[in-house]
PLY file of the C-alpha trace (Angstrom):
ply
format ascii 1.0
element vertex 80
property float x
property float y
property float z
element edge 79
property int vertex1
property int vertex2
end_header
0.00 0.00 0.00
1.60 3.26 -1.11
1.49 6.43 1.00
1.06 9.96 -0.35
3.29 12.44 1.51
2.45 16.11 2.09
4.84 17.30 -0.63
3.12 15.11 -3.23
5.71 12.33 -3.14
4.64 8.68 -3.16
6.27 6.33 -0.67
6.33 2.54 -1.13
7.62 0.19 1.59
8.23 -3.52 1.79
6.04 -5.67 1.54
4.11 -3.61 -1.07
3.35 -5.67 -4.17
5.62 -4.13 -6.84
6.25 -5.76 -10.22
9.38 -3.74 -11.10
11.42 -0.71 -10.03
13.75 1.08 -12.41
16.38 3.63 -11.45
17.61 5.69 -14.42
16.18 3.00 -16.71
17.84 0.00 -14.99
15.82 -2.50 -12.95
16.94 -2.66 -9.31
14.31 -5.10 -8.01
16.96 -7.84 -7.59
18.82 -5.67 -5.04
16.16 -6.42 -2.38
14.20 -3.17 -2.32
13.00 -1.98 1.10
11.65 1.50 0.38
10.94 3.70 -2.64
10.15 7.41 -2.68
9.09 9.07 -5.94
8.79 12.87 -6.01
6.24 14.59 -8.30
9.00 15.37 -10.85
9.83 11.64 -11.23
13.08 11.71 -9.26
13.56 10.06 -5.90
15.42 7.32 -4.08
15.38 3.56 -3.69
16.56 2.00 -0.43
18.09 -1.45 -1.12
20.02 -4.10 0.80
22.57 -4.94 -1.92
25.01 -2.68 -3.77
24.86 -2.20 -7.54
26.90 -4.93 -9.22
26.61 -7.18 -6.16
23.21 -8.74 -6.91
24.56 -12.31 -6.81
26.26 -11.96 -3.43
24.52 -12.52 -0.09
23.36 -9.53 1.95
25.92 -8.35 4.51
24.55 -8.67 8.04
25.91 -7.02 11.15
26.51 -8.91 14.41
23.10 -7.92 15.79
21.29 -9.24 12.67
20.66 -5.87 11.00
21.43 -5.49 7.31
23.40 -2.70 5.66
21.23 -0.52 3.44
22.18 1.57 0.40
20.24 4.59 -0.85
20.28 5.07 -4.63
19.10 8.40 -6.11
17.87 9.15 -9.64
14.84 8.94 -11.90
12.57 6.30 -10.39
9.75 4.44 -12.15
7.55 1.96 -10.28
5.48 -0.71 -12.04
2.68 -2.19 -9.95
0 1
1 2
2 3
3 4
4 5
5 6
6 7
7 8
8 9
9 10
10 11
11 12
12 13
13 14
14 15
15 16
16 17
17 18
18 19
19 20
20 21
21 22
22 23
23 24
24 25
25 26
26 27
27 28
28 29
29 30
30 31
31 32
32 33
33 34
34 35
35 36
36 37
37 38
38 39
39 40
40 41
41 42
42 43
43 44
44 45
45 46
46 47
47 48
48 49
49 50
50 51
51 52
52 53
53 54
54 55
55 56
56 57
57 58
58 59
59 60
60 61
61 62
62 63
63 64
64 65
65 66
66 67
67 68
68 69
69 70
70 71
71 72
72 73
73 74
74 75
75 76
76 77
77 78
78 79
């Protein structure tokens, strides 16, 4: 379920049912997306657990079980 923010941005959070997410035209769904924010102008950020180019490697976990997150900025398109 997406959330509309006061500035007109749309916020998606895991476990929203999203078919695909592209950042600057490249799909980033395989990077384990946690959160997506799309501003009215089409730009925004995608919060993922894996780094770009590291999609085949396991997610790095800290001692307390938390995962490291990476915020990627650019033109975001969400397909539901």
